[in-house]
C-alpha positions in Angstrom: 105.4 100.8 110.3 108.2 103.0 111.2 107.2 106.7 110.6 109.5 109.7 110.0 108.5 112.3 112.6 109.7 115.1 110.2 107.3 114.4 107.3 105.0 111.6 108.7 106.0 109.3 105.9 106.3 105.6 106.5 110.0 104.9 106.0 109.9 101.2 106.8 107.1 98.6 106.8 106.9 95.0 107.7 104.1 93.1 105.8 102.7 89.8 106.9 100.7 87.2 105.0 97.3 85.8 106.2 99.1 83.3 108.5 101.0 86.1 110.1 104.3 85.0 108.6 106.7 87.7 107.6 106.1 88.3 103.9 107.7 91.6 102.7 109.8 94.5 103.8 109.2 97.9 102.2 111.3 101.0 102.6 110.6 104.5 101.3 113.6 106.8 100.9 112.5 110.4 100.5 114.7 112.6 98.4 115.6 116.3 98.9 114.5 118.8 96.2 115.3 122.5 95.9 112.1 124.6 96.0 112.6 128.1 94.6 112.2 130.7 97.3 112.1 128.1 100.1 115.3 126.0 99.8 115.9 122.3 100.2 112.8 120.3 101.1 112.6 116.6 101.9 109.3 115.3 100.6 107.6 111.9 100.4 106.3 112.9 97.0 109.8 112.4 95.5 111.1 109.1 96.7 112.7 105.8 96.0 110.8 102.7 97.2 112.3 99.2 97.7 110.2 96.1 98.3 111.7 92.8 99.3 109.4 89.7 99.1 111.3 87.3 101.3 108.9 84.4 100.6 109.6 84.5 96.9 113.2 85.8 97.2 112.4 88.8 95.0 113.1 92.5 95.2 111.6 95.5 93.3 112.7 99.1 93.2 111.0 102.2 91.8 110.7 105.9 92.3 111.7 109.4 91.1 115.1 110.9 90.9 115.3 114.2 92.7 117.1 115.6 89.7 114.1 115.0 87.4 111.6 117.0 89.5 110.7 120.5 88.7 109.0 122.8 91.2 107.1 126.0 90.5 109.1 128.2 88.0 111.6 125.4 87.4 109.0 123.7 85.2 109.4 124.2 81.4 107.5 127.2 80.1 104.9 125.1 78.2 103.7 123.7 81.6 103.3 127.1 83.2 100.0 128.0 81.5 97.8 128.0 84.6 94.5 128.3 82.7 95.4 125.3 80.5 96.3 123.0 83.5 93.9 124.3 86.2 90.6 125.0 84.6 87.9 122.6 83.3 88.2 124.1 79.8 92.0 123.6 79.8 91.8 120.1 81.2 89.2 119.2 78.6 91.7 120.1 75.9 94.3 117.8 77.5 91.9 114.8 77.8 91.2 114.7 74.0 
């Protein structure tokens, strides 16, 4: 593992199979988001991940776009009802 000293996120991993042959490479690319009242923040919670399976010659990619993440008051008004999203009674309504 190669760890980013800034946010302690693994940026690069080498994965080996049971015979200790190199199997996959994985990289995590943290994205920068604007946090109201704080400024730009690089976080492992919003990232793009790439995995290369070199034994099967296959690659996969997934993740979040920094442009689709809302922080604090950036979230749409319907998601800012704290009682609805943080109390047992409110969460019970969501789980129906």
